[in-house]
N, C-alpha and C positions, 0 to 999 in steps of 0.2 A: 486466543491467548488470554488467560485470566489476568485481571488487574492485581498484580502481586506486590506492588510497591506502594509507597506512601502517597503517590500522586499519579495522575494520568501521564504527565511528562516523564516521570521516572519509569513507569511501566513501559512506555514507548521506547525509552532509552534501552531498557532490557530487551525488548523485542528486536530492535535493530541490531543489538549486539549479538543476539543468538541467530537471527535469520539472515541478515545482510552481510555479515562479516566485514562491514565497513563501520569504523567508529562513528557514532552519531550521538549528538546531544540535543536536547530539546528543552526550551523554556516556554511556558504558557502562562497567560493571564486572561482573566475575564472579569467584568464588573456587572454583569446582568444586562448590559446594553450592547457591549462589543467584546470582541476577543482579539488577542494578538499573540504572536509567538515568534520565537527565533529558533531555527533549526540549523545546526552545524553538522556537516557530514564530511569526513575525510575523503579526499579524492583517491581513486585507485592508485596502486603502487606504480603504474606505468608513468605517472606524472612526475613523481620523485621517488627514485629507487633506493636512496640511502635510508635504511630503517631508523637510524638514530636521528637524522634530520627530520624525517616524517613525524616521529614521536615528539620531538622538540617543538615543531610547528603546531602539532595537534594540542599539546599542553598549553602553548601560548594562546591560541585562539579560544580554547575552553576557559582558561583563566580570565581572559577579558570578557567572555560571555557570561561568566558567573557574576559579573558586576551589574548586569542588566536588572532593572527593577520592574515590577509589574506595571507601575504607572508609565514608565518609558515605553514598554511594549504596547500599551494601550493608547498613548497620546503622541509620541514622537513620530513624525514622518519617517519613512524608511531610510531615506538618504541621511537624515540627521542622526538616526539611531546608529547606522553603520559608521558614520563619521565619529560619533562619540566613542564607539567601541574600538574601531580599527583605523583611526586616522594616520597611524604610523606604518600601516601595512598597505600593500597594493590591493585595492578592492575594486572589483568590476561590478557595476550595477547595471542589470539588464532592464530594458523597457518593460513596464508592467503589462501583463496580459490578463484579461478578465478570467476569473475562475468559472469553469463550467464543468458540469458532471457529464461524463461520457462513459458508458459501459459498452464493452465489446460483445456482450451476449446477443444472441439472436435465436429465432426459431430454428434456423438451419444449423447453427452451431450446436444447439441442444439436441437436435435430431441426429447430427453426426456423432455426438457422444453416445447416443443410444445404439448406434450401429456397432459399437465395440462390445455390446452385451449379447450373449448368445440368445438366439431366437427362443429357445426353451425358457430362459429366464424372463424374457419379455412376455411370453405367453403366461407364465406363472403370475407375473405382476398384473397383467390385464384380467386374468381370471379372479384374482383376489380383490383388486381395487376397482376394476371396471375401466380404468384409464391409467396412463402413466404421466406423472407430472415431474418436471425438471425445474428446480428452483435455482436462480442465480443468487449466490451468497453475497454478491457485491451490491447489486441494485434491488434485490428482492423481487425481480420480475419472475413470474411463474409461467411456464409453458406447459400446456396440456395437450396430450396426444391420445386420441381415440384409436381403437383397433384399425379403422380404415385409413388412418394417417400413417400407419406403420406396416402396411401390407407387404411391401417389398422387403422390409427388414425381417418380418416374420417368416417369409419364404426363403430367406437367405441361408438358413442352416446355422451351424455353430459360428461363433465370432472368430475372426482370424486371430492367431497368436501374435501379439505385438512384442517386438524385441527392441 
């Protein structure tokens, strides 16, 4: 998705609006040394089914979120920030967990994706490029398959029709 708004946060807001169908707002700040942010996302309708109440609650939390300043995002401890914004509302703060990157891609998953391609197409790619590479768009890992890695797929014939 291209950055089509005046800021990264506004572009991400637009992305969530289009792709997730859950109302989402995001405020970001950075100072060259650290970064901070606040993400609000409306809960699914199963939690509160009354559309007017849901909209009223959403407007309330967004209005309060609009008051956050970049310095607060960068300097206030999380509990203090949430208290400052939402001290009149029931807020549940979960224990922090370390952030770690985990991608679910693997050599086997990439190979499984190739099994959905007709053997004639695999042959064409091998003939043109000498190997087949599968790139993970999430973590940038690249998986390389030589002809001998795909022998069973090349002998399998046309790919099955998926419904």
